[in-house]
C-alpha positions as CSV (number, residue, x, y, z in Angstrom):
1,X,-8.2,-28.6,-21.0
2,X,-11.5,-26.9,-21.7
3,X,-13.4,-28.5,-18.6
4,X,-10.6,-27.2,-16.3
5,X,-10.9,-23.7,-17.8
6,X,-14.6,-23.7,-17.4
7,X,-14.5,-24.8,-13.8
8,X,-12.1,-22.0,-12.9
9,X,-14.4,-19.5,-14.4
10,X,-17.4,-20.6,-12.2
11,X,-15.7,-19.4,-9.1
12,X,-15.1,-15.8,-7.8
13,X,-11.9,-13.9,-8.5
14,X,-11.2,-13.7,-4.8
15,X,-8.1,-11.6,-5.0
16,X,-10.0,-9.0,-7.2
17,X,-12.9,-8.9,-4.7
18,X,-10.8,-8.6,-1.5
19,X,-7.6,-6.9,-2.3
20,X,-6.8,-3.5,-3.7
21,X,-9.7,-1.8,-1.8
22,X,-10.3,-0.3,1.5
23,X,-13.6,-1.7,2.6
24,X,-16.0,0.5,4.7
25,X,-18.8,-0.9,6.8
26,X,-22.3,0.5,6.1
27,X,-24.5,-1.7,8.3
28,X,-24.8,-5.0,10.2
29,X,-28.0,-6.9,9.5
30,X,-29.5,-10.3,10.3
31,X,-28.7,-12.8,7.5
32,X,-31.5,-12.8,5.0
33,X,-33.0,-9.4,6.2
34,X,-30.8,-6.8,4.5
35,X,-33.5,-4.1,4.9
36,X,-33.6,-4.6,8.7
37,X,-30.4,-3.5,10.4
38,X,-29.7,-5.0,13.8
39,X,-30.9,-2.6,16.6
40,X,-27.8,-2.7,18.8
41,X,-29.1,0.5,20.6
42,X,-32.4,-1.1,21.9
43,X,-34.4,1.9,20.7
44,X,-32.0,4.6,22.1
45,X,-32.2,7.2,19.4
46,X,-29.4,9.4,20.7
47,X,-27.0,6.4,20.8
48,X,-28.1,5.4,17.3
49,X,-27.4,8.9,15.9
50,X,-24.0,8.9,17.6
51,X,-23.1,5.6,16.0
52,X,-24.5,6.7,12.6
53,X,-22.2,9.8,12.7
54,X,-19.3,7.6,13.5
55,X,-20.0,5.3,10.6
56,X,-20.1,8.3,8.2
57,X,-16.5,9.3,9.3
58,X,-14.2,7.9,6.6
59,X,-11.6,6.9,9.2
60,X,-13.9,4.5,11.0
61,X,-15.2,1.0,10.4
62,X,-12.6,0.0,7.7
63,X,-10.9,-3.2,6.7
64,X,-8.1,-3.8,4.2
65,X,-7.1,-7.3,2.8
66,X,-3.8,-8.1,1.4
67,X,-2.8,-11.5,-0.1
68,X,-2.6,-13.9,-3.0
69,X,-2.6,-17.7,-3.6
70,X,-1.7,-19.8,-0.5
71,X,0.0,-23.1,-0.5
72,X,-3.4,-24.8,0.0
73,X,-4.6,-23.4,-3.4
74,X,-6.9,-21.1,-1.6
75,X,-6.6,-17.3,-1.6
76,X,-5.7,-15.4,1.5
77,X,-3.3,-13.3,3.4
78,X,-3.4,-10.7,6.1
79,X,-5.9,-8.0,6.9
80,X,-6.0,-5.0,9.1
81,X,-8.7,-2.6,10.0
82,X,-10.2,-0.1,12.5
83,X,-13.4,0.3,14.3
84,X,-13.2,3.8,15.8
85,X,-10.1,3.8,18.0
86,X,-9.4,0.1,18.2
87,X,-7.4,-1.5,15.4
88,X,-7.4,-5.1,14.2
89,X,-5.0,-7.4,12.4
90,X,-5.2,-11.1,11.4
91,X,-5.2,-13.6,8.6
92,X,-7.9,-14.5,6.1
93,X,-8.5,-17.4,3.7
94,X,-11.2,-17.7,1.1
95,X,-12.4,-20.1,-1.5
96,X,-14.0,-18.6,-4.6
97,X,-16.0,-21.7,-5.6
98,X,-17.7,-22.3,-2.2
99,X,-17.4,-18.6,-1.0
100,X,-16.2,-19.9,2.3
101,X,-14.2,-17.4,4.3
102,X,-12.2,-17.9,7.5
103,X,-10.4,-15.4,9.7
104,X,-7.6,-16.6,12.1
105,X,-5.2,-15.1,14.6
106,X,-7.5,-12.0,14.9
107,X,-6.0,-9.5,17.3
108,X,-7.7,-6.3,18.4
109,X,-5.6,-3.4,19.9
110,X,-7.8,-1.3,22.1
111,X,-11.5,-1.2,23.2
112,X,-14.6,0.7,22.1
113,X,-17.4,2.3,24.0
114,X,-19.7,2.7,21.0
115,X,-22.1,-0.2,20.7
116,X,-21.9,-0.4,16.9
117,X,-18.1,-0.4,17.1
118,X,-18.3,-3.3,19.7
119,X,-20.6,-5.2,17.3
120,X,-18.2,-4.6,14.4
121,X,-15.3,-5.9,16.6
122,X,-17.4,-9.0,17.6
123,X,-18.3,-9.6,14.0
124,X,-14.7,-9.5,12.8
125,X,-13.6,-11.6,15.8
126,X,-16.5,-14.0,15.6
127,X,-17.0,-17.1,13.4
128,X,-16.9,-15.6,9.9
129,X,-17.8,-18.5,7.7
130,X,-18.6,-17.1,4.2
131,X,-18.7,-14.0,2.0
132,X,-21.0,-12.8,-0.7
133,X,-20.9,-10.0,-3.1
134,X,-18.2,-8.8,-5.5
135,X,-15.7,-6.0,-5.9
136,X,-18.6,-3.4,-5.6
137,X,-20.1,-4.7,-2.4
138,X,-18.8,-7.2,0.1
139,X,-20.8,-9.0,2.7
140,X,-19.1,-10.9,5.6
141,X,-21.4,-13.6,7.1
142,X,-20.7,-14.5,10.7
143,X,-22.2,-16.4,13.6
144,X,-23.1,-14.5,16.7
145,X,-24.1,-17.2,19.1
146,X,-27.1,-18.8,17.5
147,X,-27.7,-15.8,15.3
148,X,-26.4,-15.3,11.8
149,X,-25.4,-11.8,10.9
150,X,-23.8,-9.9,8.0
151,X,-21.5,-7.0,7.9
152,X,-22.2,-5.0,4.7
153,X,-19.1,-3.2,3.3
154,X,-18.5,-1.0,0.3
155,X,-15.4,0.3,-1.4
156,X,-14.2,3.4,0.4
157,X,-13.8,6.3,-2.1
């Protein structure tokens, strides 16, 4: 019985990490380069400042996960969120041992004109393949074409 107990302790408590929190995006960065956010604005300072103000608004760039243990033994459930005006809903499934994460049936209602909001939408809609972090900081890793990017999230207070 002890080896089974030890192997369970090696994985993440996925439900504790994902659920019970409204997650708020802080930045999107290239995987492995947390100190270098992606320049979606191509140097346009005015557009960057507009996006930055929108990120600071507590109502924007949020995601909430709900769920529990699935029939597969994995953890998962539904999620919903919001960029600025567009809202999203879908399903998630995660494995605490491998830290794999998959989104499915992702559906956005609405569109966005802000470039960062569109990038957030693409990230949530794209090929999310793993997560990292814990209940204090959550990082969603996704494939954007040939690029690997990360949406950094923190608990909304």
